[in-house]
C-alpha positions in Angstrom: 0.0 0.0 0.0 1.3 3.5 -0.8 0.6 5.0 2.6 2.9 2.3 4.2 5.8 3.1 1.9 7.1 6.4 3.3 9.6 5.0 5.8 12.6 7.0 5.4 15.6 5.8 3.5 17.8 6.9 6.5 15.8 4.8 9.0 16.0 1.8 6.7 19.8 2.2 6.3 20.4 2.4 10.0 18.2 -0.7 10.7 20.0 -2.7 7.9 23.4 -1.7 9.3 22.5 -2.5 13.0 20.7 -5.8 12.2 24.1 -7.0 10.7 26.1 -5.6 13.6 23.8 -7.1 16.2 24.4 -10.6 14.9 28.1 -10.4 15.7 28.8 -7.6 18.3 30.0 -4.2 17.0 33.7 -3.4 17.6 35.6 -0.1 17.5 38.6 -2.3 18.4 39.5 -6.0 18.0 38.1 -9.3 19.2 36.2 -10.5 22.2 39.0 -11.7 24.5 40.3 -9.6 27.3 43.0 -7.2 25.9 46.4 -7.2 27.5 47.6 -4.0 25.8 45.7 -1.5 28.0 42.8 -0.9 25.4 39.7 0.2 27.1 36.8 -2.3 26.5 33.2 -1.2 26.9 30.1 -3.5 26.6 26.9 -1.9 25.4 23.6 -3.7 26.0 20.8 -1.9 24.0 17.3 -3.2 24.3 16.1 -1.5 21.1 19.1 -1.7 18.8 17.5 -0.9 15.3 14.6 1.3 16.3 14.6 4.8 14.6 15.9 6.6 17.6 18.5 3.9 18.9 20.1 3.2 15.5 21.8 6.7 15.3 22.6 6.6 19.0 24.5 3.5 18.4 26.2 4.9 15.4 27.3 7.9 17.3 28.7 5.8 20.2 30.6 3.5 17.7 32.1 6.5 15.9 33.2 8.2 19.1 34.7 5.0 20.4 36.8 4.7 17.1 38.0 8.2 17.6 39.0 7.6 21.2 40.7 4.2 20.4 38.2 2.4 22.6 36.9 -1.1 21.9 33.0 -1.0 22.1 31.2 -4.2 21.9 27.5 -3.6 21.0 24.8 -6.2 21.4 21.0 -6.4 20.7 19.0 -7.0 23.8 15.9 -7.7 21.5 13.7 -5.8 24.0 14.0 -8.9 26.4 15.3 -8.7 29.9 16.2 -12.4 30.0 18.4 -12.0 26.9 19.9 -8.9 28.3 20.8 -10.6 31.6 22.5 -13.3 29.7 24.5 -10.7 27.7 25.4 -8.9 30.9 26.8 -12.2 32.3 28.8 -12.6 29.1 30.4 -9.1 29.4 31.1 -9.9 33.1 32.8 -13.2 32.0 34.8 -11.1 29.4 35.9 -8.6 32.2 35.0 -5.6 30.2 35.8 -2.3 31.9 32.4 -0.7 31.9 28.9 -1.5 30.5 26.6 1.1 28.8 22.9 0.0 29.3 19.6 0.8 27.7 17.0 -1.2 29.5 14.0 -2.9 27.9 11.8 -2.1 30.9 12.2 -0.9 34.4 11.2 -4.1 36.2 13.5 -6.2 34.1 16.5 -3.8 34.7 16.7 -4.7 38.5 18.4 -8.0 38.2 20.7 -6.8 35.3 22.1 -3.7 37.1 22.5 -5.7 40.4 24.5 -8.4 38.6 26.9 -6.0 36.8 27.3 -3.9 39.9 28.0 -7.1 42.0 30.8 -7.9 39.6 32.5 -4.6 40.3 31.9 -3.2 36.7 30.5 0.3 36.4 27.1 0.7 34.8 26.4 3.7 32.6 22.7 4.3 32.0 21.8 5.5 28.6 18.6 6.9 27.1 16.2 5.2 29.6 16.4 5.0 33.2 16.3 1.6 35.2 14.1 0.9 38.0 14.4 3.6 40.8 15.4 0.9 43.3 18.7 0.5 41.4 19.5 3.9 40.1 22.0 4.4 43.0 24.0 1.6 41.6 24.7 3.4 38.3 28.0 5.2 37.8 26.1 7.8 35.8 23.1 8.3 33.6 22.5 10.3 30.5 19.0 10.5 29.2 16.1 12.9 28.6 13.6 13.8 31.4 10.8 11.7 29.9 8.1 13.3 31.9 9.4 16.8 31.0 9.4 15.9 27.3 5.7 14.9 27.6 4.9 18.1 29.5 6.6 20.2 26.8 4.2 18.7 24.1 1.2 19.0 26.5 1.8 22.6 26.9 2.3 23.1 23.2 -1.0 21.3 22.4 -2.8 23.4 25.1 -1.5 26.6 23.5 -2.7 25.4 20.1 -6.2 24.4 21.3 -7.5 26.9 23.8 -11.0 25.8 22.8 -10.2 22.3 24.0 -11.0 19.0 22.3 -10.5 15.2 22.6 -7.0 13.8 22.5 -5.5 10.3 22.3 -2.0 9.1 23.0 -0.2 6.4 20.9 2.6 4.9 23.1 5.6 2.8 23.0 6.3 -0.5 24.6 4.2 -1.0 27.7 5.9 -1.0 31.0 8.9 1.1 29.8 9.8 4.4 31.5 9.1 6.3 28.3 5.7 4.8 27.7 4.7 5.7 31.4 6.3 9.0 31.9 5.7 10.7 28.5 2.0 10.2 28.9 2.1 11.4 32.5 4.1 14.5 31.4 1.6 15.1 28.5 -1.3 15.2 30.9 0.7 17.5 33.3 1.3 19.9 30.4 -2.5 19.9 29.6 -3.6 20.7 33.2 -5.8 23.6 33.3 -6.7 23.4 29.6 -9.9 22.2 28.0 -8.1 19.3 26.2 -9.2 15.9 27.4 -7.2 12.6 26.8 -10.0 10.1 26.1 -7.8 6.9 25.2 -4.3 5.6 25.4 -3.1 2.9 23.1 0.2 0.9 22.8 1.9 0.8 19.4 5.5 -0.5 20.4 7.4 2.4 18.8 6.3 0.9 15.5 5.2 3.1 12.6 2.9 0.6 11.0 1.3 -0.3 14.3 0.8 3.4 15.0 -0.9 3.9 11.7 -3.2 0.9 12.4 -4.0 2.3 15.9 -4.8 5.7 14.6 -7.1 4.2 11.9 -9.1 2.5 14.7 -9.1 5.6 16.9 -10.3 7.9 14.1 -13.2 5.5 13.4 -14.3 5.1 16.9 -13.8 8.8 17.9 -15.5 10.9 15.2 -14.8 14.1 16.9 -11.2 13.4 17.6 -9.0 16.5 17.5 -5.6 15.6 18.7 -3.2 12.6 18.4 -0.1 12.6 20.6 2.5 9.9 19.5 5.3 9.3 22.0 7.8 9.5 19.1 7.9 11.1 15.8 8.0 7.8 13.8 4.8 6.7 15.4 3.4 10.2 14.6 4.3 9.7 10.9 2.2 6.5 10.9 -0.7 8.4 12.6 -0.4 11.1 10.0 -0.8 8.7 7.2 -4.0 7.3 8.8 -5.4 10.8 9.2 -4.7 11.7 5.7 -6.4 8.4 4.5 -9.5 9.4 6.5 -9.5 12.8 4.9 -9.3 14.6 8.3 -6.1 16.6 8.1 -8.1 19.8 8.9 -9.8 18.3 11.9 -7.1 16.1 13.6 -3.6 17.5 14.5 -0.7 15.1 15.2 2.2 15.8 17.6 5.3 13.7 18.3 8.5 13.6 20.3 12.1 13.4 19.4 12.5 15.7 16.2 13.7 12.5 14.6 15.9 13.6 11.7 15.3 15.2 8.3 12.0 13.5 8.0 10.7 15.1 11.1 11.8 18.5 9.7 10.0 17.9 6.4 6.7 16.8 8.1 6.9 20.0 10.3 7.6 22.3 7.4 4.7 20.8 5.5 2.3 21.3 8.3 1.4 17.7 8.6 3.3 17.4 12.0 2.2 20.1 14.4 4.9 19.9 16.9 7.5 17.8 18.5 10.5 18.3 20.8 14.2 17.5 20.6 16.0 14.5 22.0 19.3 14.0 20.2 20.4 10.4 19.9 23.9 11.5 18.9 24.3 13.5 22.2 23.3 10.5 24.2 25.4 8.0 22.3 28.6 10.2 22.4 28.0 11.4 26.0 27.4 7.8 27.2 30.6 6.7 25.6 32.7 9.6 26.9 31.2 9.2 30.5 32.1 5.4 30.5 35.6 6.4 29.6 35.8 9.0 32.3 34.5 6.5 34.9 37.0 3.8 33.9 39.8 6.4 34.3 38.6 7.4 37.7 37.6 10.9 36.7 34.7 12.6 38.6 31.3 12.5 36.8 27.8 13.8 37.8 25.1 11.4 38.6 22.9 12.6 35.8 23.2 14.5 32.4 19.9 15.5 30.9 19.2 15.5 27.2 17.7 18.8 26.0 14.1 19.0 25.1 13.2 22.0 23.1 9.7 22.5 21.5 9.9 22.4 17.6 7.3 23.5 15.2 7.1 24.8 11.7 8.5 28.2 12.6 11.8 26.9 14.1 12.3 23.6 12.4 15.2 24.8 10.3 17.2 26.5 13.2 17.4 23.5 15.5 19.8 20.5 15.1 18.0 17.2 15.5 21.2 15.1 16.2 20.1 12.2 13.8 22.7 12.6 11.0 25.8 10.6 12.1 28.6 11.1 9.4 
């Protein structure tokens, strides 16, 4: 179908590269055995290796590792905490110097973080926070404030709809920190407005699933005014559903992440009403650099926040989205 064919070439390219890399482990250095030449070795367990956001994050970390002469071993957690625990144990056995970690969900992160910490290996949280009960075991964390991101979009929607209207949310994997906190923040941003969130649905950060979910919501809620998707990729799917229903004038779509040149194009065309920044390049590079600092015994802060700036048609050209990794 034509409306399913607009997945960007950049996203597909990232996905193809990282599907190949995930089957082996990605190296900015040599093999998997413990190095005796002093080379820093960092394991990177990423729950969502090939998603549109994580792929450029991974690429930025790999690039920075090569620049620093660091060996980075990147593995695909396949959004499964049991798989990731096994990968963590493998890194422990390899005696890596540090482990960067993007959890699949908060509950599943507990055992993984505890196991790595018990082995005396520093854990660097990247992109998503682990369960609060083990945050104190992290050496440091780089991520957005997920609730604040949702709040930024909620306030933007409230300013665009002073007259109010019905809104729905299209969300990522159930149980993840992002899925929970972005919707909580969105509602916080809407507080005091006349906008009402009438339904929340899960679409697993998947563009096609988001389009299908939006199709259903548009049919069941004829006076729907607002769709908030928890990332821009799902927002693109929702836009295709709105266009197919012939309701572009009635229903406005918002996302999160300012996900590359495709987001910029959707904003400038007016099809995407608003989003906010979350640079994957910043998180990948900063996570890698923090891991190196921790290994060297340098002082780091407990938390580094990824910026969340509101983006609309008016300022889309003036803000760097951080998705192009050269």
